[in-house]
C-alpha positions in Angstrom: 15.9 -10.5 13.6 13.9 -12.4 16.2 10.2 -13.0 16.5 9.9 -11.8 20.1 10.9 -8.3 19.0 9.1 -8.5 15.6 5.7 -9.2 17.3 5.9 -6.0 19.3 2.6 -4.6 20.7 4.1 -1.3 21.5 2.4 1.9 20.2 3.6 5.4 19.7 4.1 7.2 23.0 4.1 4.1 25.2 6.2 4.3 28.3 5.5 0.8 29.6 5.8 -2.5 27.8 2.7 -4.1 26.3 2.9 -7.8 27.0 1.0 -10.5 25.1 -0.1 -12.2 28.2 -1.8 -9.1 29.5 -3.9 -8.6 26.3 -7.7 -8.7 26.4 -8.6 -11.8 24.3 -11.9 -10.3 23.3 -10.2 -7.3 21.6 -6.6 -8.1 21.0 -4.2 -5.2 20.4 -3.4 -6.4 16.8 -7.2 -6.5 16.1 -7.5 -3.0 17.4 -5.1 -2.0 14.6 -7.6 -3.4 12.1 -10.5 -1.5 13.7 -8.6 1.8 13.7 -7.7 1.5 10.0 -11.3 0.7 9.1 -12.7 3.8 10.9 -10.0 6.2 9.6 -10.9 8.8 7.0 -8.0 7.9 4.7 -9.3 4.3 4.5 -12.9 5.4 3.8 -11.7 7.5 0.8 -10.4 4.3 -0.9 -14.1 3.5 -1.8 -13.7 6.1 -4.6 -10.1 5.5 -5.7 -9.0 3.7 -8.7 -7.7 0.1 -8.5 -7.5 -0.7 -12.3 -10.1 1.3 -14.2 -10.4 4.9 -13.2 -13.9 6.2 -12.5 -15.6 3.0 -13.5 -19.4 3.1 -13.4 -19.8 -0.6 -13.1 -20.4 -2.3 -9.7 -18.3 -5.3 -10.3 -15.0 -3.5 -10.9 -12.7 -3.1 -7.9 -11.9 0.1 -6.2 -8.9 0.5 -3.8 -11.4 -0.2 -1.0 -12.7 -3.5 -2.2 -9.2 -4.5 -3.3 -7.8 -3.7 0.2 -10.5 -5.7 1.9 -9.8 -8.7 -0.3 -6.1 -8.4 0.2 -6.6 -8.3 4.0 -8.7 -11.5 3.9 -6.0 -13.4 1.9 -3.3 -11.9 4.2 -5.1 -13.2 7.3 -5.1 -16.7 5.9 -1.4 -16.4 5.1 -0.6 -15.1 8.6 -2.5 -17.9 10.3 -1.0 -20.6 8.2 2.5 -19.3 8.8 1.8 -18.6 12.5 0.7 -22.2 13.2 4.1 -23.5 12.2 6.1 -20.8 13.7 4.6 -21.3 17.2 5.7 -24.9 17.1 9.1 -24.0 15.8 9.7 -21.2 18.3 8.4 -22.4 21.7 9.3 -19.1 23.4 6.4 -17.5 21.5 3.9 -19.9 23.1 5.5 -19.2 26.5 4.8 -15.5 25.9 1.2 -16.3 25.1 1.2 -15.6 21.3 -1.5 -17.4 19.3 -2.0 -18.3 15.7 -4.5 -15.5 15.3 -1.9 -12.9 16.3 0.0 -13.5 13.0 -3.3 -13.4 11.1 -4.3 -10.1 12.7 -1.0 -8.4 12.1 -0.8 -9.3 8.5 -4.5 -8.6 7.8 -4.2 -5.1 9.4 -1.0 -4.2 7.5 -2.6 -5.5 4.3 -5.8 -3.5 4.9 -3.7 -0.3 5.0 -1.3 -1.2 2.2 -2.9 1.2 -0.3 -4.0 3.9 2.2 -1.4 6.4 0.8 -2.2 6.1 -2.8 -3.4 9.2 -4.6 -6.5 9.3 -6.9 -6.3 7.7 -10.4 -4.2 4.7 -9.4 -0.5 4.5 -10.1 -0.9 7.2 -12.7 -1.6 9.5 -9.8 1.7 8.8 -8.2 3.5 9.4 -11.5 1.5 12.6 -12.1 2.7 14.1 -8.7 6.3 13.1 -9.5 6.1 14.5 -13.0 4.7 17.8 -11.7 7.9 18.4 -9.8 10.4 16.7 -12.2 9.2 18.4 -15.4 6.2 20.6 -14.6 5.8 23.9 -12.8 7.0 22.3 -9.5 10.6 22.2 -10.7 11.0 25.8 -9.6 11.3 24.5 -6.0 14.3 22.3 -6.5 16.8 24.9 -5.3 15.1 25.0 -1.9 15.4 21.3 -1.1 18.1 18.7 -0.3 18.6 15.9 -2.8 16.6 13.4 -0.7 13.8 15.9 -0.2 13.7 16.5 -3.9 13.7 12.8 -4.6 10.7 12.4 -2.4 8.7 14.8 -4.6 9.9 13.7 -8.1 9.4 10.0 -7.2 6.3 10.4 -5.1 5.6 7.1 -3.5 2.2 5.9 -2.1 3.9 3.5 0.3 5.8 6.4 1.9 2.7 8.5 2.0 0.9 5.6 3.6 3.5 5.4 6.4 3.1 9.2 6.8 -0.7 8.9 7.2 -0.4 6.1 9.7 2.3 7.7 11.9 2.3 11.5 11.4 1.6 13.6 14.5 -0.4 16.8 14.3 -2.3 19.0 16.7 -4.6 16.9 18.9 -3.4 13.6 17.6 0.1 12.4 18.3 1.4 9.4 16.5 -1.2 9.3 13.8 -3.5 6.3 14.0 -1.2 4.7 16.6 -0.9 1.2 15.3 1.2 -1.5 17.0 4.8 -1.5 15.9 4.4 -5.1 14.6 1.7 -4.0 12.2 3.6 -0.9 11.1 6.7 -3.1 10.5 4.6 -5.5 8.4 3.2 -2.5 6.4 6.7 -1.4 5.4 7.5 -3.3 2.2 10.3 -0.9 1.4 12.1 0.1 4.6 14.4 2.7 3.1 14.5 6.4 2.2 14.2 7.6 -1.4 18.0 7.8 -2.2 19.9 5.9 -3.4 17.3 4.7 -5.8 17.2 0.9 -6.3 20.7 0.4 -4.8 20.4 -3.4 -5.1 18.2 -6.0 -6.8 16.7 -7.0 -3.4 12.9 -6.8 -3.5 12.9 -4.5 -0.5 15.0 -1.9 -2.5 12.5 -1.9 -5.5 10.9 1.3 -4.1 11.1 3.4 -0.9 8.9 3.5 2.1 9.5 6.7 4.1 9.7 10.4 3.4 12.3 12.6 5.0 9.6 14.0 7.2 9.1 10.7 9.0 12.7 9.6 9.4 12.9 10.1 13.1 10.0 7.8 14.0 11.0 5.4 11.2 14.4 4.9 12.9 12.8 4.4 16.3 10.3 1.9 14.9 13.0 -0.1 13.0 15.3 -0.1 16.1 12.5 -1.3 18.4 11.6 -4.2 16.0 15.2 -5.2 15.5 15.2 -4.7 11.8 19.0 -4.8 11.5 20.5 -1.7 10.0 22.6 -3.0 7.1 23.9 -0.1 5.1 26.3 2.6 6.2 25.5 4.9 3.3 21.8 5.3 3.6 19.0 4.8 6.0 17.9 1.3 5.0 16.8 -1.7 7.1 15.9 -5.3 6.6 12.3 -5.9 5.7 10.0 -7.2 8.5 9.4 -10.8 7.7 5.6 -10.5 7.7 5.9 -7.8 5.0 6.6 -10.7 2.6 3.1 -12.0 3.4 1.5 -8.6 2.9 3.2 -8.4 -0.4 2.2 -11.9 -1.4 -1.5 -11.2 -0.5 -1.4 -8.1 -2.7 0.3 -10.0 -5.5 -2.3 -12.8 -5.3 -5.2 -10.4 -5.5 -4.0 -8.1 -8.2 -2.9 -11.1 -10.3 -6.2 -12.9 -10.1 -8.8 -10.2 -9.4 -7.5 -7.5 -11.8 -7.6 -10.3 -14.4 -11.2 -11.0 -13.4 -12.1 -7.3 -13.7 -10.7 -7.4 -17.3 -12.9 -10.4 -18.1 -16.0 -8.7 -16.7 -15.3 -5.5 -18.6 -14.9 -7.4 -21.8 -11.3 -6.4 -22.2 -10.1 -10.0 -22.1 -12.1 -12.7 -23.9 -13.7 -15.1 -21.5 -12.8 -18.4 -23.0 -9.2 -17.3 -23.7 -8.8 -15.9 -20.2 -10.4 -18.9 -18.3 -7.8 -21.2 -20.0 -5.0 -19.3 -18.3 -6.7 -19.7 -14.9 -7.3 -23.4 -15.5 -3.6 -23.7 -16.2 -3.0 -22.4 -12.7 -5.3 -24.9 -10.9 -4.9 -28.0 -13.0 -3.9 -30.0 -9.9 -7.1 -29.1 -8.0 -9.9 -28.4 -10.5 -12.9 -30.7 -10.7 -13.5 -30.6 -14.4 -17.0 -32.1 -14.2 -18.0 -29.6 -11.6 -16.5 -26.7 -13.7 -18.3 -27.6 -16.9 -21.6 -28.1 -15.0 -21.6 -24.5 -13.8 -24.3 -22.5 -15.7 -22.7 -19.2 -16.5 -19.5 -17.1 -16.8 -19.9 -15.6 -13.4 -20.0 -18.9 -11.6 -17.2 -20.4 -13.6 -15.0 -17.4 -12.9 -15.8 -17.5 -9.2 -14.9 -21.1 -9.0 -11.6 -20.6 -10.7 -10.8 -17.5 -8.7 -11.4 -19.4 -5.4 -9.2 -22.3 -6.5 -6.4 -20.0 -7.8 -6.3 -17.9 -4.7 -6.2 -21.1 -2.5 -3.4 -22.6 -4.6 -1.3 -19.4 -4.3 -1.9 -19.0 -0.6 -0.6 -22.5 -0.1 2.4 -21.9 -2.3 3.3 -18.5 -0.7 3.0 -20.2 2.8 5.4 -22.9 1.7 7.9 -20.5 0.3 7.9 -18.4 3.5 8.3 -21.4 5.8 11.0 -23.0 3.6 13.0 -19.7 3.6 12.2 -18.4 7.1 15.9 -18.5 8.2 17.0 -16.5 5.2 14.1 -14.1 5.7 15.1 -13.5 9.3 18.7 -12.7 8.3 17.5 -10.3 5.5 19.0 -12.6 2.9 15.8 -13.5 1.1 15.8 -11.1 -1.8 12.7 -11.9 -3.9 8.9 -11.7 -3.5 7.5 -15.1 -2.4 5.5 -15.6 -5.6 8.6 -14.9 -7.7 10.1 -18.2 -6.4 6.9 -20.3 -6.4 6.1 -23.2 -8.8 3.3 -21.2 -10.4 5.7 -18.4 -11.5 5.2 -19.1 -15.3 1.4 -19.2 -15.0 1.4 -16.0 -13.0 3.6 -14.2 -15.5 1.4 -15.3 -18.4 -1.7 -13.8 -16.6 0.2 -10.5 -15.8 1.4 -10.1 -19.4 -2.2 -10.3 -20.6 -3.4 -7.9 -17.9 -0.8 -5.4 -18.9 -1.6 -5.6 -22.6 -5.4 -5.9 -22.4 -6.3 -4.1 -19.2 -3.7 -1.7 -17.9 -3.0 -0.4 -21.4 -6.5 -0.5 -22.7 -7.9 2.7 -24.3 -10.4 3.1 -21.5 -7.8 3.1 -18.8 -5.3 5.2 -20.7 -7.8 8.0 -21.5 -8.9 8.3 -17.9 -5.3 8.3 -16.7 -4.5 11.1 -19.1 -7.4 13.1 -17.6 -6.1 12.3 -14.1 -2.7 13.7 -15.0 -4.1 17.0 -15.9 -6.3 17.2 -12.9 -3.5 16.5 -10.4 -1.1 18.9 -12.1 -3.6 21.7 -11.9 -4.5 21.0 -8.3 -0.8 20.9 -7.3 -0.2 24.1 -9.2 -2.9 26.1 -7.3 -2.4 24.7 -3.9 1.5 24.6 -3.9 1.6 28.2 -5.0 -0.9 29.2 -2.3 1.0 27.3 0.4 4.4 28.6 -0.6 3.1 32.2 -0.7 1.8 31.7 2.8 5.1 30.3 3.9 6.9 33.4 2.4 4.2 35.7 3.8 3.3 36.9 0.2 -0.1 35.2 0.0 -2.9 36.9 -2.0 -6.6 36.9 -1.3 -7.0 34.1 -3.8 -4.3 32.1 -2.0 -6.1 32.6 1.3 -9.4 31.4 -0.3 -7.7 28.3 -1.7 -6.1 27.4 1.6 -9.4 27.5 3.4 -10.2 24.3 1.4 -7.1 22.6 2.9 -7.8 20.7 6.1 -5.9 22.0 9.2 -3.6 19.0 9.6 -2.1 19.7 6.2 -1.9 23.5 6.8 -0.1 22.9 10.1 2.9 21.7 8.1 3.5 25.0 6.3 6.9 25.5 8.1 9.6 24.9 5.5 9.6 24.5 1.7 9.9 20.7 2.0 7.3 20.3 4.7 4.9 22.6 2.8 5.3 20.8 -0.5 5.1 17.2 0.9 2.1 18.2 2.9 0.3 19.7 -0.2 1.1 16.5 -2.1 -0.5 14.6 0.8 -3.6 16.8 0.6 -4.0 16.1 -3.1 -3.2 12.4 -2.6 -5.9 12.2 0.1 -8.7 13.1 -2.4 -10.9 10.4 -4.0 -11.1 10.4 -7.8 -14.5 12.1 -7.8 -13.4 14.7 -5.2 -10.4 15.6 -7.3 -12.4 16.0 -10.4 -15.0 18.1 -8.7 -12.5 20.4 -7.0 -10.6 20.8 -10.3 -13.8 22.0 -12.0 -14.5 24.5 -9.3 -11.0 26.0 -9.3 -11.2 26.2 -13.1 -14.3 28.3 -12.8 -16.9 25.7 -13.6 -19.6 26.0 -11.0 -21.2 22.7 -10.3 
């Protein structure tokens, strides 16, 4: 892979090259990506989607929206820090007029969108969609689908749904949000289809990033960016190097800020928790300043800032030290998995899993979310398939009036119909899903 291709400003439908030297510096193409994501409806719905605690009523617990904004800020810093060095290392980029802020804008935009495909109720929502098809009423559709189409459903993936949202064409809007190819490349942490599942231990094979419905554009994008095809058995490409920075920004934020949410909720004892953060920043903490801070909130903010700063520096170092291997596709771990703070990070994550992600409050709400999603899929999948088969009832017709036109346009085959209905359910916020569930169950609100 080479940086000239990887930093492509091309967008869906372009017939002429977009050159960096021709860009308007007051509104750079990569910055337009950020703006388009912010003003998109799928991004706005993240304000009421679970990050850690479903349906939290407290104002200090993160939603997918606040998490995404924070990840984008960290990603911008990572991109700029890396870009500063790369421009000196690869003079051709300066000759083509690339700037430090280009790297920051690409990574920030991709990071802003990194959760845009996630369904309501957090990761439990993804599992609920998959389980509906694997072991619920949705298993009746298996005979109508190919193995890879079926895998898309039983292992429903928010990353692949995000790529679908960003790139899918529908009537009146070709190419989805039409982001630059560089930003789309950085967005794809898992540039492969759903089968084979986890073919290697490479971090890019951990999950998948594209549904069968988007394969055609996925191949065009990967070819244009020069993400070398490296497997003759499946559609799988090398990861775009800047995707490592998006992943690192997400890892930094959920490690530190999910932990912070647990402390604020009382799920993790303050003194016990703060010691773990202090272990992470022993090289940079000003002990006198720390103990002079008047309350938990200010102490936590101080440690959060130091921790994020330390991890940004370490992730930047890991990227630059391994740039050659990354460009060859040979670097097979997340940046933070190789950093000097690996032990401290793992300690914090273990506590978060035990005290936060598996807390009674979280588990009870995830269980409710499972039921809500299964019931919604049951109603809307049946209605859409009946329409496909021309056997729809009056009730089916009423239900489908609630489905936005872009999703209904895809009622063309069993697979396109089912993946579209999954996208419709995934597009709902937590509260929207709960409210619709009550209504279809006959509870007037």
